[in-house]
LOSEKOL-171068 format. One line per field, with one value per residue (C-alpha): residue number from 1; residue in one letter; chain; z, x, y. Coordinates in steps of 0.25 Angstrom, whole numbers, plus 5000, padded with zeros to 4 digits. Each point is the difference from the previous one (the first is absolute). Layout:
<recs>
seq	NUM,...
type	a,...
mol	A,...
z	Z,...
x	X,...
y	Y,...
</recs>
This chain:
<recs>
seq	1,2,3,4,5,6,7,8,9,10,11,12,13,14,15,16,17,18,19,20,21,22,23,24,25,26,27,28,29,30,31,32,33,34,35,36,37,38,39,40,41,42,43,44,45,46,47,48,49,50,51,52,53,54,55,56,57,58,59,60,61,62,63,64,65,66,67,68,69,70,71,72,73,74,75,76,77,78,79,80,81,82,83,84,85,86,87,88,89,90,91,92,93,94,95,96,97,98,99,100,101,102,103,104,105,106,107,108,109,110,111,112,113,114,115,116,117,118,119,120,121,122,123,124,125,126,127,128,129,130,131,132,133,134,135,136,137,138,139,140,141,142,143,144,145,146,147,148,149,150,151,152,153,154,155,156,157,158,159,160,161,162,163,164,165,166,167,168,169,170,171,172,173,174,175,176,177,178,179,180,181,182,183,184,185,186,187,188,189,190,191,192,193,194,195,196,197,198,199,200,201,202,203,204,205,206,207,208,209,210,211,212,213,214,215,216,217,218,219,220,221,222,223,224,225,226,227,228,229,230,231,232,233,234,235,236,237,238,239,240,241,242,243,244,245,246,247,248,249,250,251,252,253,254,255,256,257,258,259,260,261,262,263,264,265,266,267,268,269,270,271,272,273,274,275,276,277,278,279,280,281,282,283,284,285,286,287,288,289,290,291,292,293,294,295,296,297,298,299,300,301,302,303,304,305,306,307,308,309,310,311,312,313,314,315,316,317,318,319,320,321,322,323,324,325,326,327,328,329,330,331,332,333,334,335,336,337,338,339,340,341,342,343,344,345,346,347,348,349,350,351,352,353,354,355,356,357,358,359,360,361,362,363,364,365,366,367,368,369,370,371,372,373,374,375,376,377,378,379,380,381,382,383,384,385,386,387,388,389,390,391,392,393,394,395,396,397,398,399,400,401,402,403,404,405,406,407,408,409,410,411,412,413,414,415,416,417,418,419,420,421,422,423,424,425,426,427,428,429,430,431,432,433,434,435,436,437,438,439,440,441,442,443,444,445,446,447,448,449,450,451,452,453,454,455,456,457,458,459,460,461,462,463,464,465,466,467,468,469,470,471,472,473,474,475,476,477,478,479,480,481,482,483,484,485,486,487,488,489,490,491,492,493,494,495,496,497,498,499,500,501,502,503,504,505,506,507,508,509,510,511,512,513,514,515,516,517,518,519,520,521,522,523,524,525,526,527,528,529,530,531,532,533,534,535,536,537,538,539,540,541,542,543,544,545,546,547,548,549,550,551,552,553,554,555,556,557,558,559,560,561,562,563,564,565,566,567,568,569,570,571,572,573,574,575,576,577,578,579,580,581,582,583,584,585,586,587,588,589,590,591,592,593,594,595,596,597,598,599,600,601,602,603,604,605,606,607,608,609,610,611,612,613,614,615,616,617,618,619,620,621,622,623,624,625,626,627,628,629,630,631,632,633,634,635,636,637,638,639,640,641,642,643,644,645,646,647,648,649,650,651,652,653,654,655,656,657,658,659,660,661,662,663,664,665,666,667,668,669,670,671,672,673,674,675,676,677,678,679,680,681,682,683,684,685,686,687,688,689,690,691,692,693,694,695,696
type	m,d,d,s,l,e,q,c,a,f,a,d,s,p,t,l,v,v,s,m,s,t,f,r,l,p,a,a,p,a,g,a,a,g,a,e,d,d,d,e,d,p,p,e,r,s,a,w,d,d,l,p,f,s,q,e,l,g,e,r,v,t,r,h,l,a,p,l,v,p,p,a,p,r,h,l,p,d,l,d,h,a,t,l,g,e,r,m,e,e,l,r,a,a,i,k,d,g,g,c,a,v,v,h,i,v,s,h,g,f,l,r,r,e,s,p,g,d,l,m,v,v,a,t,d,t,r,e,r,q,a,r,t,a,f,d,v,r,r,f,f,q,e,v,d,e,e,g,t,g,r,v,l,l,l,l,d,v,c,h,g,g,a,g,s,d,w,t,r,y,l,p,r,a,e,r,r,l,f,v,i,a,a,c,p,s,d,a,q,a,w,g,g,r,f,s,r,a,v,c,d,v,l,e,d,l,a,k,g,h,t,g,v,d,p,r,k,q,y,v,r,l,s,w,l,k,d,e,v,y,r,r,l,l,s,l,c,e,d,d,a,c,p,d,q,e,v,v,a,s,d,l,e,g,p,d,t,g,f,l,a,n,p,w,y,r,e,d,p,v,e,q,l,e,l,r,d,r,w,a,l,q,e,f,i,d,t,v,h,p,s,l,d,l,g,h,y,l,s,r,a,s,g,r,e,t,a,t,g,l,d,v,p,c,h,f,s,g,r,d,r,e,l,g,e,l,a,d,w,l,a,r,p,e,g,d,g,a,a,v,a,v,v,t,g,s,p,g,t,g,k,s,a,l,l,g,v,v,v,c,c,t,h,p,k,l,s,k,a,l,k,t,v,v,n,h,i,r,d,h,n,r,p,d,a,r,e,a,v,a,a,v,h,a,r,g,m,p,l,s,r,v,i,e,a,i,a,g,q,l,d,m,t,a,p,d,d,g,w,t,v,q,g,f,v,d,a,v,a,a,l,p,v,e,p,l,i,v,l,d,a,l,d,e,a,t,e,s,v,r,i,t,v,e,l,l,h,p,l,a,n,r,e,y,t,d,g,p,r,g,r,p,c,r,l,l,v,g,v,r,p,y,g,e,w,v,r,p,l,l,e,a,a,a,a,p,g,q,l,l,l,n,l,d,d,t,d,r,e,d,l,q,e,a,l,a,e,y,v,e,g,l,l,k,d,t,g,t,y,p,r,r,s,p,v,r,r,a,v,a,q,a,v,a,r,r,i,e,s,a,g,r,a,a,p,d,g,g,g,g,e,f,l,t,a,q,l,a,a,r,s,i,g,a,l,p,p,i,d,a,e,d,v,q,a,a,v,d,r,l,p,l,t,l,p,a,l,l,d,g,q,l,f,a,q,d,g,l,p,w,a,r,p,v,l,t,a,i,a,f,g,k,g,e,g,m,p,m,e,i,i,r,s,a,a,a,a,f,h,p,g,g,a,e,p,s,r,a,e,v,v,e,v,l,a,s,m,s,f,f,l,r,r,d,i,d,p,e,y,g,t,t,l,y,r,l,y,h,q,e,l,v,d,h,l,a,a,t,a,p,l,d,g,g,p,a
mol	A,A,A,A,A,A,A,A,A,A,A,A,A,A,A,A,A,A,A,A,A,A,A,A,A,A,A,A,A,A,A,A,A,A,A,A,A,A,A,A,A,A,A,A,A,A,A,A,A,A,A,A,A,A,A,A,A,A,A,A,A,A,A,A,A,A,A,A,A,A,A,A,A,A,A,A,A,A,A,A,A,A,A,A,A,A,A,A,A,A,A,A,A,A,A,A,A,A,A,A,A,A,A,A,A,A,A,A,A,A,A,A,A,A,A,A,A,A,A,A,A,A,A,A,A,A,A,A,A,A,A,A,A,A,A,A,A,A,A,A,A,A,A,A,A,A,A,A,A,A,A,A,A,A,A,A,A,A,A,A,A,A,A,A,A,A,A,A,A,A,A,A,A,A,A,A,A,A,A,A,A,A,A,A,A,A,A,A,A,A,A,A,A,A,A,A,A,A,A,A,A,A,A,A,A,A,A,A,A,A,A,A,A,A,A,A,A,A,A,A,A,A,A,A,A,A,A,A,A,A,A,A,A,A,A,A,A,A,A,A,A,A,A,A,A,A,A,A,A,A,A,A,A,A,A,A,A,A,A,A,A,A,A,A,A,A,A,A,A,A,A,A,A,A,A,A,A,A,A,A,A,A,A,A,A,A,A,A,A,A,A,A,A,A,A,A,A,A,A,A,A,A,A,A,A,A,A,A,A,A,A,A,A,A,A,A,A,A,A,A,A,A,A,A,A,A,A,A,A,A,A,A,A,A,A,A,A,A,A,A,A,A,A,A,A,A,A,A,A,A,A,A,A,A,A,A,A,A,A,A,A,A,A,A,A,A,A,A,A,A,A,A,A,A,A,A,A,A,A,A,A,A,A,A,A,A,A,A,A,A,A,A,A,A,A,A,A,A,A,A,A,A,A,A,A,A,A,A,A,A,A,A,A,A,A,A,A,A,A,A,A,A,A,A,A,A,A,A,A,A,A,A,A,A,A,A,A,A,A,A,A,A,A,A,A,A,A,A,A,A,A,A,A,A,A,A,A,A,A,A,A,A,A,A,A,A,A,A,A,A,A,A,A,A,A,A,A,A,A,A,A,A,A,A,A,A,A,A,A,A,A,A,A,A,A,A,A,A,A,A,A,A,A,A,A,A,A,A,A,A,A,A,A,A,A,A,A,A,A,A,A,A,A,A,A,A,A,A,A,A,A,A,A,A,A,A,A,A,A,A,A,A,A,A,A,A,A,A,A,A,A,A,A,A,A,A,A,A,A,A,A,A,A,A,A,A,A,A,A,A,A,A,A,A,A,A,A,A,A,A,A,A,A,A,A,A,A,A,A,A,A,A,A,A,A,A,A,A,A,A,A,A,A,A,A,A,A,A,A,A,A,A,A,A,A,A,A,A,A,A,A,A,A,A,A,A,A,A,A,A,A,A,A,A,A,A,A,A,A,A,A,A,A,A,A,A,A,A,A,A,A,A,A,A,A,A,A,A,A,A,A,A,A,A,A,A,A,A,A,A,A,A,A,A,A,A,A,A,A,A,A,A,A,A,A,A,A,A,A,A,A,A,A,A,A,A
z	5592,4994,4987,4995,4989,4995,4985,5001,5007,4988,4992,4986,5003,5010,5004,5008,5006,5004,5009,5005,5011,5008,4994,5008,4997,5008,5010,4996,5006,5014,4997,4986,4995,5003,5011,5011,5005,4992,5005,4987,4990,5007,4991,5000,4993,4986,4988,4998,5008,5007,4994,5013,4991,4993,5009,5002,4985,4998,5009,4993,4986,5005,5006,4987,4991,5008,4993,4986,5001,5005,5009,5010,4998,5009,5006,5002,5008,5001,4994,4998,4986,5002,5005,4989,4990,5006,5000,4986,4995,5007,4993,4987,5003,5003,4986,4992,4994,4999,5008,5003,5011,5005,5007,5007,5005,5009,5002,4994,4986,4993,4986,4999,4998,4989,4993,5003,4994,5010,5012,5014,5012,5013,5012,5015,4999,4986,5000,4992,4985,5002,4990,5007,5012,4993,4992,4985,4993,4986,5004,5007,4987,4991,5009,5000,4985,4996,5010,5001,4995,5011,5000,5009,5003,5008,5006,5004,5010,4999,4995,4985,4999,4985,4998,5004,4988,4990,4998,4997,4988,4992,5002,4989,5003,4997,5010,5011,5014,5008,5003,5008,5006,5006,5009,4991,4988,5000,5002,5011,5015,5007,5012,5013,4996,4992,4989,5010,5006,4986,4998,5013,4997,4986,5005,5011,4990,4992,5012,5002,4986,4997,4987,4986,5000,4992,5007,4987,5002,5009,5002,5002,4988,5003,4991,5008,5013,4996,4995,5013,5009,4992,5001,5015,5002,4993,5010,5012,4995,4999,5014,5006,4992,4994,4985,4991,5000,4987,5000,4989,4995,4990,4989,5007,4989,4999,4997,5015,5010,5010,5013,5008,5000,4998,5013,4992,4989,4998,4993,4998,4987,5006,5011,4989,4990,5010,4991,5005,4992,5003,4992,4987,4997,5005,4986,4996,5012,4997,4985,4995,4997,5010,4989,4998,5009,5006,5008,4989,4990,5011,5006,4987,4995,5012,5002,5014,5004,5012,4993,5008,4999,4988,5004,5001,4994,4986,4997,4985,4993,4987,4988,4994,4986,5002,5007,4989,4989,5008,5001,4985,4997,5009,4993,4986,4993,4999,4985,5000,5004,5013,5007,5009,5008,5008,5011,5003,5007,5011,5014,5008,4988,5002,4991,5011,5003,4986,4999,5014,4996,4987,5009,5010,4990,4990,5009,5001,5015,5004,4992,5008,5013,4999,4998,5007,4989,4988,5004,5002,4985,4990,4992,4986,5005,5008,4993,4999,5008,4992,5001,5001,5007,5005,5007,5004,5008,4994,5010,5003,4991,4990,4987,5006,5012,4990,4992,5012,5006,4987,4998,5014,4999,4987,5005,4990,5004,4998,4992,5008,4996,5003,4991,4988,4995,4986,5007,5009,4989,4992,5012,5002,4985,5002,5012,4996,5005,4996,5013,5005,5005,5009,5003,5009,5004,4988,5002,5015,4996,5002,4985,4993,4987,4999,5004,4989,4989,5003,5005,4998,4985,4996,5009,4993,4986,4993,4988,5010,4994,5007,5008,5000,4999,4991,5013,5013,5009,5003,5007,5009,5006,5009,4999,5002,4987,5003,4993,4986,5002,5002,4987,4991,5010,5000,4985,4998,5009,4992,4987,4994,5007,5013,5012,5006,5012,5005,5013,4999,4989,5008,5000,5012,5003,5000,5009,5010,5001,5002,5011,5007,5000,5004,5012,5004,5001,5008,5010,5001,5006,5011,5014,4997,4988,4998,5004,4995,4986,4996,5007,4995,4985,5002,5005,4989,4990,5006,5001,4985,4995,5007,4995,4986,5000,5005,4989,4989,5005,5001,4989,4997,4998,5014,5004,5012,5003,5005,5009,5006,5001,5008,5010,5001,5004,5010,5006,5001,5006,5011,5004,5007,4991,4992,5002,4988,4999,5000,4990,4989,5009,5009,4988,4994,5013,4999,4994,4988,4992,4998,5007,5012,5001,5000,5010,5009,5001,5000,5010,5008,5010,5014,5006,4987,4998,4992,4990,4989,5001,4999,4989,4992,5002,4994,4988,4996,5000,4988,4995,5009,5012,5012,5012,5014,5004,4987,5002,5014,4994,4988,5009,5007,4986,5001,5015,5003,5010,4993,5011,4998,5005,5009,4996,5008,4993,4986,5004,5005,4987,4991,5008,5001,4985,4995,4991,4992,4999,4992,5005,4993,5004,4997,4992,5006,5015,5003,5005,4998,4989,5001,4989,4998,4994,4989,4991,5002,5014,4997,4991,5010,5012,4991,4995,5014,5007,5012,4997,5012,5007,4998,4990,5002
x	5206,4989,4996,4992,5007,4995,5000,5007,5012,5003,5003,5002,5010,4995,5008,4995,5007,4990,5004,4992,5006,4988,4988,4987,4985,4990,4993,4986,4988,4995,4990,5004,5004,5014,5001,5003,5014,5007,5015,5003,4995,4996,4992,5010,5011,5004,5004,5012,5013,5005,5012,5008,5011,4990,4998,5015,5002,4989,5007,5013,4994,4993,5014,5007,4990,4999,5011,4995,4985,4994,4992,5005,4994,4990,5001,4987,5001,4990,4987,4987,4995,4990,5010,5010,4990,4997,5015,5002,4987,5006,5013,4993,4992,5012,5006,4988,5003,5015,5012,5006,4999,5010,4994,5008,4992,5006,4989,4994,4994,4991,4993,4985,4993,4990,5011,5014,5007,4995,5009,4994,5009,4996,4996,5000,4986,5000,4992,5007,4999,4988,5003,4989,5009,5013,5006,4998,5012,4994,4988,5008,5009,4988,4993,5013,5002,4985,4997,5012,5014,5009,5011,5003,5012,4996,5011,4994,5006,4989,4998,4996,5004,5003,4985,4999,5007,4992,4989,5010,5005,4988,5003,5006,5015,4997,4989,5005,4999,5000,5012,5003,5012,4997,5007,4997,4992,4985,5002,5011,5001,5007,5008,5005,4998,5013,4995,4998,5013,5006,4993,5005,5015,4999,4994,5010,5011,4994,5000,5015,5003,5006,4992,5002,4988,5005,4999,4994,4987,4990,4992,5004,4997,4990,5007,5013,4992,4994,5013,5008,4989,5000,5015,5000,4988,5008,5012,4991,4994,5014,5004,4988,5002,4986,4995,5001,4989,4997,4996,4990,4995,4990,5006,5007,5001,4990,4999,5003,5006,5006,4995,5013,5009,5015,5007,5012,4994,5006,4990,5011,5007,5013,4999,4996,5011,5010,5000,5008,4993,4985,4995,5008,4995,4985,4995,5009,4996,4985,5000,5011,4996,5005,5006,5011,5011,5004,5011,5006,5001,5004,5011,5006,4999,5006,5011,4995,4993,4996,4992,4987,4998,4998,5010,5012,5013,5002,5013,4998,5013,5006,4992,4999,5001,4990,4990,5002,4997,4987,4996,5002,4992,4989,5000,4998,4987,4990,5001,5014,4997,5009,4991,5009,5013,5006,5011,5007,5013,5005,4994,5004,5004,4990,4988,4990,5007,4998,4986,4997,5005,4992,4987,5003,5002,4989,4989,4990,4999,5013,5008,4993,5002,5014,5008,5013,5000,4996,5009,5012,4999,5007,4991,5005,4998,4987,4988,4987,4988,4989,4985,4998,5010,4999,5011,5000,5011,4997,5008,4991,4988,4993,4994,4987,5005,5009,4988,4992,5011,5002,4985,4998,5010,4995,4985,4996,4987,5000,4989,4989,5007,5014,5012,5004,5014,4995,4989,5010,5009,4988,4996,5014,5001,4986,5005,5000,5014,5012,5004,5014,5000,5012,5002,5012,5006,4993,5009,4995,4985,4994,4995,5012,4998,4985,5001,5011,4993,4985,5001,5013,5001,4986,5002,5014,4995,5001,4991,4988,4990,4987,4999,5002,5015,5010,5004,4993,5010,5015,5006,5012,5005,5011,5005,5012,5007,4998,4992,4996,4986,5005,5008,4988,4997,5015,5000,4988,5006,5013,4992,5001,4992,4999,5010,5008,5009,5009,5006,5011,5006,5006,5012,5008,5006,4986,4995,5011,4997,4985,5003,5008,4990,4989,5008,5004,4985,4996,5012,4996,4986,5007,5003,5015,5004,4990,5011,5013,4999,5015,5000,4986,5004,5013,4992,4990,5011,5007,4987,4997,5013,5000,4986,5003,5013,4993,4989,5010,5008,4988,4999,4985,5004,4994,4987,4993,5009,4990,4994,5013,5003,4988,5002,5015,4996,4990,5011,5010,4991,4997,5015,5009,5005,5012,5012,5005,5014,4994,4989,5005,5006,4987,4991,5009,4998,4985,4992,4994,4995,4985,4998,5009,4992,4987,5004,5007,4988,4990,5005,5012,4990,5001,4987,4993,5002,4987,5005,5005,4988,4990,5006,5003,4985,4996,5010,4992,4987,4992,4991,4999,5006,4998,4991,5006,4994,5005,5014,4999,4997,5010,5011,5001,5005,5013,5003,5010,4991,4987,4994,4990,5002,4990,4992,5008,5013,4994,4995,5014,5007,4990,5002,5015,5001,4990,5011,5000,4985,4988,4986,4987,4985,4994,4987,4992,5004,5005,5013,5014,5008,5015,5010,5015,5003,5009,5001,5015,4997,4990,5010,5011,4991,4994,5014,5005,4988,5004,4991,5004,4987,4989,4989,4990
y	5179,5009,4994,5012,5007,5013,5002,5013,4994,4992,5013,4994,4989,4991,4988,4988,4988,4989,4989,4988,4992,4994,4994,4997,4999,5007,4992,4995,5007,4994,4989,4998,4986,4997,5011,4990,4998,4990,4997,4993,5011,5013,5009,5011,4992,5004,4991,5009,4998,5012,5008,5004,5007,5009,5012,5002,4999,5010,5010,4997,5003,5012,5006,4997,5006,5013,5007,4997,5003,5013,5001,4989,4987,4994,4986,4993,4987,4989,5006,4992,4999,5012,5010,4995,5003,5014,5004,4996,5007,5013,4998,4998,5013,5007,4998,5001,5013,4997,4997,4986,4990,4989,4988,4989,4988,4988,4989,4987,5000,4991,4999,5001,4987,5005,5009,4993,5012,5010,5002,5001,5006,4994,5009,4996,4995,4994,4987,4989,5003,5009,5012,5009,5000,5003,5012,4998,5006,4999,5008,5010,5002,5001,5010,5009,4998,5004,5011,5008,5005,4995,4990,4988,4992,4987,4992,4986,4991,4989,4986,5000,5015,5000,4999,5014,5005,4991,5010,5012,4993,5004,5015,5007,5004,5015,5001,4990,5005,4987,4993,4987,4994,4986,4990,4988,4996,4997,4985,5001,5003,5011,4996,5006,5015,4999,5009,5011,4998,5001,5013,5006,4995,5007,5013,5000,4999,5011,5009,4997,5004,4986,4997,5004,5009,5013,5013,5006,4992,5006,4987,4985,4992,4989,4990,5003,4998,4987,4994,5004,4995,4987,4999,5002,4990,4989,5003,5000,4986,4995,5005,4993,4987,5001,4998,5013,5009,5008,5015,5003,5013,5007,5008,5011,5010,5011,5015,5003,4990,5010,4994,4999,5012,4998,5005,5003,5008,5014,5009,5011,4998,5005,4989,4989,5003,5006,5013,5011,5011,5000,5011,5000,4986,5000,5001,4988,4992,5002,4998,4991,4986,4990,4991,5010,4995,5013,4994,4993,5011,5011,4992,4996,5014,5006,4989,4997,4987,5007,5011,4999,5015,5009,5011,4991,5004,4995,4993,4996,5001,4996,4995,5014,4995,4989,5010,5010,4990,4996,5015,5002,4987,5005,5014,4994,5003,4989,4999,4995,4986,5000,4991,4991,5002,4989,5001,4988,4995,4991,5001,5012,5009,5010,4996,5003,5013,5005,4996,5006,5013,5000,4996,5011,5011,4996,4996,5012,4999,4995,5010,5011,4993,4994,5013,4994,4990,5008,5012,4991,4996,5010,5008,4994,4986,5002,4994,5009,4997,4993,4999,4985,4991,4986,4993,4986,4992,4986,4992,4988,5004,4992,5006,5003,5008,5008,5004,5003,5009,5008,5001,5005,5011,5005,5000,4990,4993,4985,4993,4992,4987,5005,5004,4992,5003,5005,5008,5007,5003,5006,5008,5006,5004,5007,5009,5014,5003,4990,4994,4997,4985,4997,4985,4997,4986,4993,4988,4999,4998,4987,5000,5007,4993,5002,5015,5002,4992,5003,5014,5008,4996,5005,5013,5002,4998,5013,4996,4999,5009,4997,5013,5015,4998,4991,4992,4997,5005,5003,4988,5000,4986,4996,4986,4991,4996,4985,4989,4998,5005,5014,5001,5004,5012,5004,4999,5009,5010,5000,5003,5014,5010,4992,5000,4989,5004,4989,5004,4990,5008,5011,5008,4995,5014,5006,4989,5002,5015,4997,4990,5009,5011,4990,4995,5014,5004,4988,5002,5014,4995,4992,5005,4998,5008,5012,5010,4993,5004,4997,4986,4997,5003,4992,4988,5001,5000,4988,4992,5003,4997,4986,4997,5004,4992,4988,5001,5002,4988,4991,4989,5004,5015,5004,5005,5004,5011,5010,4990,4997,5015,5002,4988,5005,5014,4994,4991,5011,5010,4990,4999,5010,5011,4997,5009,5009,4994,4985,5001,4991,4990,5000,4998,4989,4992,5001,4988,5008,4988,4999,4987,5004,5013,4993,4989,5010,5009,4990,4990,5006,5007,4994,4994,4997,4985,4999,5011,4991,4989,5011,5008,4988,4995,5014,4998,4988,5007,5003,5011,5013,4993,4991,5002,4999,4987,4993,5006,4993,4987,5001,5004,4987,4994,5008,4998,4990,4993,5002,5008,5011,5014,5006,5012,5010,4995,5002,5014,5003,4996,5007,5013,4999,4996,5011,5006,4987,4998,5006,4999,4998,4997,4987,5004,4989,4999,5014,4994,5006,4993,5000,4999,5003,5013,4996,4988,4999,4997,4990,4993,5000,4994,4990,4995,4999,4995,4991,4988,4992,4999,4990,5000,5012
</recs>
């Protein structure tokens, strides 16, 4: 192979894979001492054992890196120390004025005698522990850092590899351009090329799409790569019945860590978010803060859990009185003290739907883009658009995340030492325009009590005067009416001048009419009933009567009617069309209770034996959701035999059950997080969890 590498061939993103397999010392010059033949110890014998697996691993790593790095990586096998130094110098020169480089090395490594923290990589002609005949990692990094602006990711499959990251720890994070992932700590050995094998396995899985890397992330997060390689390495050690080997790394955070491209990245926002209207929402896609959970508010407002696009039909129905009261509350002038409104009620009664409509209609960007929702609301009930709106879906959030989400949406810059609660309230009060802050699912936050006591009470205090207004903001909260901790908030909203809406207190006749309208709209979207208006209306009315009647007869006064209606419409839409003369009898035969609908739609599908274990595992997740690899492990706890599903089986369930799932992105690892779309579904799966498997 020709080892000459032209600098221009590197472009601005060189990638090298260096593999050392055969180690020989050059023969001594003729006549020199020790040049005579010696069968016991010939002069070309090296102190380093050959690594016969190294060249094949280098070729594999090169092949798997190729789709992720432009231009194509170069494999450099069996270089002497002078040539290795030249190639690394050429690489350093190529990125001197910017760009990034990825280097993977498989060889021996040793620590310099006079400076034990310095890692030396062995070349084919390296003499035993002679640093001048090996590649000095620290010196290379120091030259890159001092003489250029390029970035380097170094993957080290060598003994003592962790020492290669020691020097980088002193670099400020804001300026960090050098990153190391190594096969072992500085005081340990690397064995059998297992680190490189693990890298190949992870990159192969990435190419197949069997990982949790989110398609909205352009590059693979280095922290994710390190953890996945470590997980795979432990598995290889177990398979080979050898001691565990620990993967270590430098600090993998920095201003730019885009080394390995995500092959599943979708640059087009239409592909990323599955939006059907490309142009109407371009402004929104580009400018709205990511902490505003579009999927949550749009799906709730439209009445469709599958509302992935922005031009979907809106099926919001009923709640005219409550929506009108919210519109009136929002229209009150600042001086009347109307600072807080609370929407409460049992699960599935439409709290999030009301708040979703308010957010879609009042948000300065959403109100322009979501015309199918905004125009669906009658004029006299439609809240006016406002200048400043922050909407937070608090499910799984601690207090700090809620504050960060609100601040981000209101373009508030955090102090250098971060937000304190009082400092945040003061900053909100000092905004030039009174913001509307919407907080949904307060009871599903991880710190509900702290958020209520430390944040919401000060924000809702109408006596607050430190600012251009008599109150910091207008506050709209959605919460279930359960627990003593929520009573002070409900009492504050019930005070004169405030607004408390309890959706459990509803006229049953109005509720039945709204349910019928909702079900009919959903059935109209199915392929079964779009042109069968009389039958569709009769089916919707029969379903609404049955759901309302069941709620009225329930000992706890019912609840969850709209969620039940949504699932009933989905179930009926998948069945053969009901004959006109058999509507009431056919509807009466259907299992239209919420538990039956959930179980029927979740677990009745053929060929998905892992549906219940996977979704039950997700139900026990906390925060913003669970990555796929954790889902795989957790699902074993809910399998009768304690088995673990394959990656393909989990992917199949996640794809087939997408109706019941919400996705988010892990801010640290860039992986996709999965959570269930409704708390009622979480409660049902947790309560019926089949805990027959072994401990997990």
